[in-house]
FIVEXLO-328286 format. One line per field, with one value per residue (C-alpha): residue number from 1; x, y, z. Coordinates in Angstrom, 1 decimal. Layout:
N
nr	(NUM, ...)
px	(X, ...)
py	(Y, ...)
pz	(Z, ...)
This chain:
538
nr	(1, 2, 3, 4, 5, 6, 7, 8, 9, 10, 11, 12, 13, 14, 15, 16, 17, 18, 19, 20, 21, 22, 23, 24, 25, 26, 27, 28, 29, 30, 31, 32, 33, 34, 35, 36, 37, 38, 39, 40, 41, 42, 43, 44, 45, 46, 47, 48, 49, 50, 51, 52, 53, 54, 55, 56, 57, 58, 59, 60, 61, 62, 63, 64, 65, 66, 67, 68, 69, 70, 71, 72, 73, 74, 75, 76, 77, 78, 79, 80, 81, 82, 83, 84, 85, 86, 87, 88, 89, 90, 91, 92, 93, 94, 95, 96, 97, 98, 99, 100, 101, 102, 103, 104, 105, 106, 107, 108, 109, 110, 111, 112, 113, 114, 115, 116, 117, 118, 119, 120, 121, 122, 123, 124, 125, 126, 127, 128, 129, 130, 131, 132, 133, 134, 135, 136, 137, 138, 139, 140, 141, 142, 143, 144, 145, 146, 147, 148, 149, 150, 151, 152, 153, 154, 155, 156, 157, 158, 159, 160, 161, 162, 163, 164, 165, 166, 167, 168, 169, 170, 171, 172, 173, 174, 175, 176, 177, 178, 179, 180, 181, 182, 183, 184, 185, 186, 187, 188, 189, 190, 191, 192, 193, 194, 195, 196, 197, 198, 199, 200, 201, 202, 203, 204, 205, 206, 207, 208, 209, 210, 211, 212, 213, 214, 215, 216, 217, 218, 219, 220, 221, 222, 223, 224, 225, 226, 227, 228, 229, 230, 231, 232, 233, 234, 235, 236, 237, 238, 239, 240, 241, 242, 243, 244, 245, 246, 247, 248, 249, 250, 251, 252, 253, 254, 255, 256, 257, 258, 259, 260, 261, 262, 263, 264, 265, 266, 267, 268, 269, 270, 271, 272, 273, 274, 275, 276, 277, 278, 279, 280, 281, 282, 283, 284, 285, 286, 287, 288, 289, 290, 291, 292, 293, 294, 295, 296, 297, 298, 299, 300, 301, 302, 303, 304, 305, 306, 307, 308, 309, 310, 311, 312, 313, 314, 315, 316, 317, 318, 319, 320, 321, 322, 323, 324, 325, 326, 327, 328, 329, 330, 331, 332, 333, 334, 335, 336, 337, 338, 339, 340, 341, 342, 343, 344, 345, 346, 347, 348, 349, 350, 351, 352, 353, 354, 355, 356, 357, 358, 359, 360, 361, 362, 363, 364, 365, 366, 367, 368, 369, 370, 371, 372, 373, 374, 375, 376, 377, 378, 379, 380, 381, 382, 383, 384, 385, 386, 387, 388, 389, 390, 391, 392, 393, 394, 395, 396, 397, 398, 399, 400, 401, 402, 403, 404, 405, 406, 407, 408, 409, 410, 411, 412, 413, 414, 415, 416, 417, 418, 419, 420, 421, 422, 423, 424, 425, 426, 427, 428, 429, 430, 431, 432, 433, 434, 435, 436, 437, 438, 439, 440, 441, 442, 443, 444, 445, 446, 447, 448, 449, 450, 451, 452, 453, 454, 455, 456, 457, 458, 459, 460, 461, 462, 463, 464, 465, 466, 467, 468, 469, 470, 471, 472, 473, 474, 475, 476, 477, 478, 479, 480, 481, 482, 483, 484, 485, 486, 487, 488, 489, 490, 491, 492, 493, 494, 495, 496, 497, 498, 499, 500, 501, 502, 503, 504, 505, 506, 507, 508, 509, 510, 511, 512, 513, 514, 515, 516, 517, 518, 519, 520, 521, 522, 523, 524, 525, 526, 527, 528, 529, 530, 531, 532, 533, 534, 535, 536, 537, 538)
px	(-15.0, -15.9, -13.5, -15.3, -13.8, -10.1, -7.8, -10.4, -9.4, -9.6, -6.4, -5.7, -7.0, -10.1, -11.1, -10.9, -12.7, -15.8, -15.7, -17.3, -14.1, -13.8, -16.6, -14.0, -11.4, -13.6, -15.0, -11.6, -10.5, -12.9, -15.2, -12.1, -13.7, -17.0, -18.7, -19.0, -20.1, -21.7, -22.0, -23.3, -20.0, -17.7, -17.5, -15.3, -14.8, -14.0, -10.3, -10.6, -12.8, -10.2, -7.4, -8.9, -9.8, -6.2, -5.0, -6.9, -6.7, -2.9, -2.8, -5.2, -2.6, 0.4, -1.3, -1.1, -4.5, -4.5, -6.5, -9.2, -9.1, -11.8, -12.9, -15.8, -17.5, -20.4, -21.2, -24.3, -24.3, -21.2, -18.7, -16.5, -18.6, -19.0, -15.1, -15.1, -17.1, -13.7, -10.9, -11.1, -11.6, -9.1, -7.1, -8.5, -10.0, -13.9, -16.3, -18.4, -21.2, -23.1, -26.7, -25.9, -28.9, -28.1, -27.2, -23.1, -24.0, -25.0, -22.0, -19.6, -21.1, -20.5, -16.8, -16.0, -17.8, -16.8, -13.0, -13.0, -9.6, -10.1, -13.4, -14.1, -16.4, -18.2, -17.9, -21.5, -21.8, -19.4, -22.1, -23.1, -19.2, -17.1, -19.6, -18.7, -15.5, -14.9, -16.3, -14.4, -11.6, -8.8, -7.8, -9.3, -7.8, -10.1, -10.1, -12.8, -15.2, -15.4, -18.2, -18.9, -22.1, -23.6, -23.8, -20.4, -19.3, -19.9, -19.2, -16.0, -13.2, -12.7, -10.4, -6.4, -6.6, -9.3, -10.2, -8.8, -4.8, -4.9, -6.0, -3.3, -0.6, -1.6, 0.0, -2.0, 0.5, -0.8, -0.5, -3.9, -4.9, -8.2, -9.2, -7.8, -10.9, -14.2, -15.5, -13.8, -15.9, -16.3, -18.8, -20.1, -23.7, -25.6, -29.1, -31.3, -31.7, -35.2, -34.1, -31.0, -27.3, -27.6, -26.1, -23.4, -24.0, -21.1, -20.9, -18.6, -16.9, -19.2, -22.6, -21.8, -20.4, -24.0, -26.4, -25.0, -25.5, -29.1, -30.7, -29.2, -31.3, -34.3, -34.8, -33.7, -30.8, -29.2, -26.2, -25.3, -28.3, -28.2, -29.1, -29.9, -29.1, -31.7, -31.3, -28.1, -24.8, -24.6, -28.3, -27.1, -24.4, -27.2, -29.2, -25.6, -25.7, -22.9, -21.5, -23.9, -23.5, -20.8, -20.9, -23.5, -21.2, -23.9, -23.4, -24.3, -25.7, -25.0, -28.3, -26.8, -30.1, -33.9, -35.2, -38.2, -37.2, -33.7, -34.7, -37.0, -34.2, -31.9, -34.4, -35.0, -31.3, -29.5, -32.2, -32.4, -33.6, -33.4, -33.6, -34.8, -36.7, -38.3, -42.2, -41.6, -40.2, -42.5, -45.2, -42.7, -43.2, -46.8, -47.4, -44.9, -47.0, -46.8, -44.2, -41.6, -42.4, -40.7, -42.9, -40.9, -38.7, -39.2, -40.1, -38.1, -38.2, -38.6, -37.2, -39.7, -38.4, -38.7, -42.4, -44.6, -45.6, -49.9, -51.4, -52.7, -49.3, -48.6, -51.4, -50.1, -46.5, -47.8, -49.9, -46.7, -44.7, -43.1, -42.5, -42.7, -41.4, -41.8, -38.8, -38.3, -35.2, -33.3, -30.2, -28.8, -29.5, -27.5, -31.1, -33.4, -34.3, -37.7, -39.7, -43.0, -41.9, -45.2, -47.0, -48.6, -52.0, -52.6, -52.4, -56.6, -57.7, -58.8, -55.9, -57.2, -56.6, -52.9, -52.2, -52.8, -50.9, -48.2, -47.9, -47.2, -43.4, -43.2, -41.2, -36.9, -34.3, -32.0, -29.6, -31.7, -31.9, -35.2, -38.1, -40.8, -43.6, -42.7, -44.0, -40.9, -42.0, -41.7, -40.0, -43.0, -44.2, -47.6, -50.4, -50.6, -53.9, -53.0, -54.2, -52.4, -49.7, -45.8, -42.6, -40.4, -37.2, -34.5, -31.0, -28.7, -25.5, -26.8, -28.3, -25.3, -22.0, -23.1, -23.6, -20.5, -18.6, -22.6, -22.2, -25.6, -27.6, -25.5, -27.2, -30.7, -31.3, -29.9, -31.3, -32.7, -30.9, -32.5, -32.7, -35.9, -36.6, -38.7, -41.7, -44.8, -47.0, -49.0, -48.0, -50.5, -51.1, -49.6, -46.2, -46.3, -45.0, -47.6, -46.2, -48.8, -46.7, -43.6, -44.3, -43.4, -46.1, -48.6, -51.6, -53.8, -56.9, -59.2, -57.3, -57.3, -54.5, -54.5, -52.3, -51.2, -50.3, -53.5, -55.4, -52.8, -53.1, -56.7, -55.7, -53.8, -56.4, -58.5, -57.8, -56.1, -54.0, -50.3, -48.9, -50.4, -48.6, -51.2, -49.7, -51.8, -52.8, -53.4, -57.3, -59.1, -61.9, -59.4, -56.4, -55.4, -56.8, -55.4, -54.6, -54.0, -51.7, -51.8, -50.3, -52.7, -52.2, -51.7, -55.0, -57.2, -58.5, -60.2, -61.7, -61.0, -64.6, -64.5, -61.4, -63.4, -66.0, -64.1, -61.9, -66.1, -66.6, -63.9, -62.8, -64.3, -65.6, -62.5, -60.0, -60.9, -59.0, -60.5, -58.4, -56.9, -54.5, -52.7, -49.2, -46.2, -45.0, -40.9, -39.2, -35.7, -33.8, -34.4, -37.9, -39.2, -41.5, -40.4, -43.4, -41.6, -41.8, -45.8, -46.0, -44.3, -47.3, -49.2)
py	(94.9, 92.5, 89.9, 90.9, 94.2, 92.7, 92.1, 92.9, 96.5, 98.0, 97.0, 97.9, 94.1, 94.4, 97.9, 100.5, 103.8, 103.2, 105.8, 105.3, 105.6, 101.8, 101.6, 102.9, 100.6, 97.9, 98.2, 99.2, 95.6, 93.0, 95.4, 96.6, 96.9, 97.4, 100.3, 102.6, 106.4, 106.9, 110.9, 112.0, 109.5, 109.8, 106.6, 105.6, 101.9, 101.3, 101.5, 104.6, 106.1, 105.0, 106.4, 109.3, 109.9, 109.4, 111.9, 114.3, 114.0, 114.2, 117.5, 119.0, 117.6, 119.3, 122.7, 122.5, 121.1, 119.1, 117.7, 120.1, 122.5, 122.8, 122.1, 123.3, 122.6, 124.4, 121.7, 120.3, 116.5, 115.4, 113.3, 116.1, 116.3, 112.7, 112.1, 115.1, 112.5, 110.6, 112.8, 115.4, 113.3, 111.3, 114.2, 114.2, 117.4, 118.4, 118.7, 121.7, 121.3, 124.5, 125.0, 126.6, 127.9, 130.5, 134.5, 136.0, 137.1, 134.3, 132.1, 134.6, 134.0, 129.9, 130.7, 133.0, 131.5, 127.9, 128.7, 127.6, 126.9, 125.8, 125.7, 123.8, 125.2, 124.9, 127.5, 127.8, 129.8, 132.5, 135.0, 134.6, 132.9, 136.3, 138.6, 136.5, 136.3, 140.1, 140.7, 137.6, 139.5, 135.9, 134.4, 131.2, 128.3, 128.0, 125.8, 125.9, 122.7, 123.0, 121.1, 120.3, 119.0, 122.4, 125.6, 126.9, 129.1, 132.5, 131.4, 133.6, 131.5, 131.5, 130.6, 130.3, 126.3, 123.5, 120.5, 117.4, 119.1, 119.9, 116.0, 115.2, 117.0, 114.3, 110.5, 107.8, 106.3, 108.2, 107.2, 108.6, 107.9, 106.9, 108.8, 107.6, 108.9, 108.0, 110.6, 113.1, 115.4, 114.4, 117.1, 120.7, 121.6, 124.5, 124.5, 127.0, 129.1, 131.3, 134.1, 134.7, 133.5, 129.8, 127.0, 124.8, 121.2, 118.8, 115.0, 112.9, 109.8, 106.8, 109.0, 108.3, 104.8, 104.3, 105.9, 103.8, 101.2, 102.1, 103.1, 99.7, 97.4, 100.2, 100.4, 96.5, 97.7, 94.7, 94.6, 96.5, 98.6, 101.1, 104.4, 107.5, 111.6, 113.4, 114.4, 117.3, 115.8, 119.3, 118.5, 116.5, 114.7, 113.8, 112.0, 109.8, 108.0, 109.1, 106.4, 104.1, 102.8, 101.8, 99.8, 97.6, 97.9, 99.9, 101.8, 106.1, 107.8, 111.6, 114.1, 117.4, 119.3, 118.2, 117.4, 115.2, 114.0, 113.4, 111.3, 109.2, 108.7, 107.8, 105.6, 103.8, 103.5, 102.7, 100.3, 102.5, 100.9, 103.5, 106.8, 110.0, 112.9, 115.8, 115.5, 118.0, 115.9, 113.3, 115.6, 116.3, 113.0, 112.4, 115.5, 115.0, 114.7, 111.6, 113.0, 113.3, 109.9, 106.3, 103.2, 101.2, 98.1, 97.4, 98.6, 101.4, 102.5, 106.0, 107.7, 110.9, 113.4, 116.4, 118.5, 115.9, 114.7, 114.4, 110.9, 111.2, 111.3, 107.7, 106.9, 108.3, 106.8, 103.7, 103.7, 104.8, 102.2, 103.9, 101.9, 104.9, 104.8, 107.9, 108.9, 111.5, 113.7, 116.7, 118.0, 117.9, 113.9, 113.1, 112.6, 110.5, 108.5, 107.5, 105.2, 104.5, 100.6, 98.9, 96.1, 93.4, 93.6, 97.2, 95.9, 95.3, 98.4, 99.9, 102.4, 105.8, 104.2, 102.7, 106.2, 108.2, 105.3, 105.7, 109.1, 109.5, 109.7, 105.9, 104.6, 104.8, 103.4, 100.5, 103.2, 105.5, 104.9, 106.8, 108.5, 109.9, 113.0, 114.7, 118.2, 120.3, 121.7, 119.1, 116.7, 114.3, 111.5, 112.7, 110.0, 107.8, 108.1, 110.5, 113.6, 115.0, 117.5, 117.2, 118.1, 115.5, 114.2, 112.7, 110.2, 108.2, 108.1, 110.2, 113.1, 115.9, 116.5, 120.0, 123.3, 124.4, 127.9, 127.7, 126.4, 128.1, 127.1, 123.2, 123.3, 124.4, 121.6, 119.3, 120.5, 117.3, 114.4, 114.7, 116.3, 118.9, 119.0, 121.2, 119.3, 119.5, 115.5, 113.2, 109.4, 107.3, 104.3, 101.0, 104.1, 105.4, 109.2, 111.7, 115.5, 118.3, 120.7, 122.7, 124.8, 128.1, 127.0, 125.8, 128.2, 129.4, 130.6, 131.3, 129.0, 126.4, 124.8, 124.0, 121.6, 123.2, 119.9, 118.9, 121.4, 121.3, 117.5, 117.7, 120.5, 118.0, 115.4, 118.0, 117.7, 120.8, 121.4, 120.4, 122.0, 123.9, 125.5, 127.1, 129.3, 131.7, 135.1, 137.1, 138.3, 140.9, 138.3, 135.3, 136.5, 133.6, 132.0, 129.5, 131.3, 128.5, 129.6, 127.2, 126.4, 125.0, 121.7, 123.0, 123.3, 122.6, 125.6, 126.1, 128.7, 130.0, 129.7, 125.6, 124.8, 126.5, 124.4, 121.1, 121.7, 122.2, 118.5, 116.9, 119.6, 121.4, 124.5, 126.8, 125.1, 125.5, 128.7, 132.0, 132.8, 131.4, 132.6, 131.3, 131.6, 130.0, 128.6, 129.8, 126.5, 126.1, 123.2, 120.7, 121.6, 122.4, 125.2, 128.4, 129.5, 132.0, 133.6, 133.5, 135.0, 137.6, 139.2, 139.5)
pz	(-43.9, -46.0, -47.6, -50.4, -50.1, -49.7, -52.1, -54.7, -56.0, -59.5, -61.6, -65.8, -65.9, -64.9, -64.7, -68.1, -68.2, -70.5, -73.7, -77.7, -79.1, -78.2, -80.6, -83.7, -82.6, -82.3, -86.1, -87.5, -86.3, -86.8, -89.7, -91.4, -95.5, -94.4, -95.9, -92.3, -93.8, -97.5, -98.2, -102.2, -103.8, -101.2, -99.2, -96.7, -95.3, -91.3, -92.1, -94.0, -91.1, -87.9, -90.2, -91.0, -87.4, -86.3, -88.7, -88.1, -83.9, -84.6, -86.5, -84.0, -81.4, -83.5, -84.1, -79.7, -79.0, -75.9, -72.9, -71.6, -74.6, -76.8, -80.7, -82.2, -85.3, -87.7, -89.7, -91.6, -91.7, -93.3, -92.7, -91.0, -87.9, -88.1, -87.6, -85.2, -83.0, -82.5, -83.9, -80.9, -77.9, -79.4, -78.7, -74.6, -76.1, -75.8, -79.0, -79.1, -81.6, -82.7, -84.2, -87.5, -87.9, -84.9, -85.4, -85.3, -81.9, -80.2, -82.2, -81.0, -78.0, -77.7, -79.2, -75.6, -73.2, -74.3, -74.8, -78.4, -79.4, -82.7, -85.1, -88.2, -90.0, -93.2, -96.0, -96.2, -93.5, -93.8, -93.5, -89.9, -89.0, -90.1, -88.6, -84.8, -85.4, -86.0, -82.3, -81.0, -79.1, -79.5, -81.5, -83.0, -85.3, -88.5, -90.6, -93.8, -95.1, -98.8, -99.8, -103.5, -103.0, -101.5, -103.6, -101.9, -105.6, -103.6, -100.1, -98.8, -97.4, -93.8, -92.2, -93.9, -93.3, -95.5, -93.8, -96.0, -96.5, -92.5, -91.8, -94.1, -92.4, -89.4, -88.9, -89.5, -86.6, -84.0, -80.9, -79.2, -75.7, -74.2, -71.2, -68.1, -66.2, -67.8, -66.0, -68.2, -70.6, -74.2, -75.2, -74.7, -76.3, -75.8, -75.3, -77.8, -74.8, -75.4, -73.2, -72.0, -73.1, -74.1, -71.1, -72.0, -71.4, -70.2, -71.9, -70.0, -71.7, -69.5, -70.0, -73.7, -73.6, -72.2, -74.3, -76.9, -75.7, -74.2, -77.4, -79.3, -76.6, -76.1, -79.8, -80.5, -83.1, -85.6, -86.3, -90.1, -90.2, -92.2, -90.7, -92.1, -90.2, -90.5, -87.1, -86.8, -85.1, -84.0, -81.2, -78.7, -80.5, -82.7, -79.7, -79.4, -83.0, -84.4, -81.2, -81.1, -85.4, -85.1, -81.9, -84.2, -87.6, -89.3, -92.3, -92.2, -94.3, -94.5, -95.2, -95.4, -95.9, -94.6, -98.0, -98.0, -101.8, -101.2, -97.8, -100.1, -102.5, -99.7, -97.9, -101.6, -102.8, -99.5, -97.8, -94.9, -91.7, -89.1, -88.4, -86.5, -86.4, -85.0, -85.5, -88.0, -90.3, -89.8, -90.5, -93.8, -94.8, -94.6, -96.3, -98.8, -102.6, -104.4, -106.8, -104.2, -102.7, -103.5, -101.6, -99.5, -100.3, -96.5, -93.4, -91.9, -88.1, -87.2, -83.6, -82.8, -80.2, -79.5, -79.2, -77.9, -81.4, -81.9, -82.1, -85.7, -86.9, -85.8, -87.9, -91.0, -90.7, -90.0, -93.8, -94.9, -94.2, -91.3, -87.0, -85.2, -81.8, -79.5, -77.2, -74.7, -73.3, -73.1, -74.2, -70.7, -70.2, -73.9, -76.0, -75.3, -71.8, -71.6, -74.6, -75.4, -74.8, -76.0, -73.9, -76.8, -74.5, -76.0, -79.5, -79.0, -78.8, -81.6, -83.9, -81.7, -78.8, -79.4, -81.2, -78.2, -75.8, -78.3, -78.2, -74.1, -72.9, -71.8, -69.6, -68.5, -70.9, -69.5, -69.4, -67.2, -63.6, -62.5, -64.1, -61.9, -61.6, -58.3, -56.8, -57.4, -54.4, -52.0, -54.0, -53.4, -56.4, -57.3, -57.9, -60.4, -62.1, -65.4, -63.7, -61.5, -62.8, -61.6, -62.8, -64.8, -62.5, -63.9, -62.4, -63.7, -66.2, -68.9, -66.1, -67.8, -65.8, -65.4, -66.8, -68.2, -65.8, -64.1, -60.6, -59.8, -62.9, -61.9, -58.4, -59.5, -61.9, -59.9, -56.7, -54.5, -56.2, -59.1, -62.6, -62.9, -66.4, -66.9, -68.4, -66.6, -66.7, -65.3, -64.6, -65.5, -63.2, -66.0, -64.9, -67.6, -68.6, -70.9, -70.7, -70.3, -71.1, -70.9, -67.4, -69.3, -71.9, -69.6, -70.1, -66.7, -67.4, -65.1, -62.1, -64.1, -65.7, -69.4, -71.5, -75.0, -76.0, -75.5, -78.1, -80.2, -80.4, -80.7, -84.2, -85.3, -86.6, -88.4, -92.1, -93.3, -90.2, -91.0, -88.3, -84.2, -81.4, -79.0, -76.9, -74.1, -74.9, -71.9, -70.9, -69.5, -67.9, -67.3, -67.1, -69.8, -72.7, -75.7, -78.8, -81.9, -84.7, -87.5, -90.3, -92.8, -95.4, -99.3, -100.9, -97.6, -96.4, -93.6, -91.3, -87.8, -86.7, -88.3, -86.2, -83.0, -83.6, -84.2, -81.2, -79.8, -80.2, -78.3, -75.6, -72.6, -73.3, -71.4, -73.4, -77.2, -78.5, -78.3, -81.9, -84.5, -86.6, -89.7, -90.5, -91.1, -87.6, -85.9, -85.5, -84.8, -86.4, -84.8, -85.9, -82.3, -82.3, -81.2, -78.6, -77.4, -80.9, -81.2, -77.0, -78.8, -80.7, -77.5)
């Protein structure tokens, strides 16, 4: 044993469990009167946010919520769900944020599977929620969010309690406790689950803390930034930004619903500096009519993640004054864990080449210990040739604790000491990852692997294409062939024949879509195209 291992033990002075709860406490202590959270005409300082979260935590404790319990939120991006990211863990309980667009059956499954003790719910969601509650075999305490800025005139009362009055039953001097163990669960998020029931992803305090610090470094986020909540706070805890922004004494401006005109108005009114959004949101911004736009007063920094964005979107956003960085991650990794970090040597390339590079998934975040592209059977890394396809594997402190009540799925996902993402990619010689497809979305035609993303990127460059999604269509001769589903740009009609001819200009013959269907594409609440719905058509 080394002398470095003798009489140098952990103690309360030199070892404190990491938790993002400290970010709010620090903001309150140092910047008590600074604006912290803004929603319409509601404005709260750090002192007020802190008092509100402590009082809500106290009120939850009074009704029996304790360490290890689950408190669910079904809410839009309003101050209540932001506060829940602190108030719930202050009790030792686990925050479960639920997708507001889910059907009653799935909501009921989540409430049941998560052992939810309390449900905080926006009254506008009364329809599906009441149906869900009627199917449960247990009693859950319901707390309604009443929002005067939403049309709730026809919305029925869901529970006996109301958020503001319930909060005021709490004690603002409540002595809440930090977690004794940083491995303690802080939140529970359910995956979208395209087949079967969704899986519950468990985060811990340590990972949430490191996600916040890593995000701030990777994105060069300054103090006093103005952050617009476009990413739903129910999705991967809003990519962790309800914890990251307070660490930087930034202002959080809440956007209840995604509305392009409202986005431009809030950017202008509050001097927004940063926001995140799926490529579909960027597509909405660049496609907005002139009447809905406002000229930017300053450069706005944007993170995009979700479906790999077509390279053309970077050009369109830059023309409007937005600087976009592409990131990649999953619910199982607390959100984004790679970034397309820019090398100055690339600035000499032409614009098209630069935009192609920006569309890569990139390199690991400072808070990610390992990113590799491997053959999932041998667990060996594929050559860095930009051609050989493997699966993205992830290792680090921002990989989930595991799937709630599902040891088998957890073990499978972590097999070989790496988290298996299910995303197929290549590794370029410079160490940058580029996704080719989800394993379930790859098209195998006549024995050849075809990336649906490559075809979608090509289609997106056509001026008449707003959004493109490509899936496999069964074929008697080739097994599968590509089929494209297209949302057109308004007032820019195009024919199937024209789009197929456009693809033939740059794609190999076997990659060209054999059919083009014009329709509104089915999307999740975060803007991901639901390809499984498109595949059902065949």
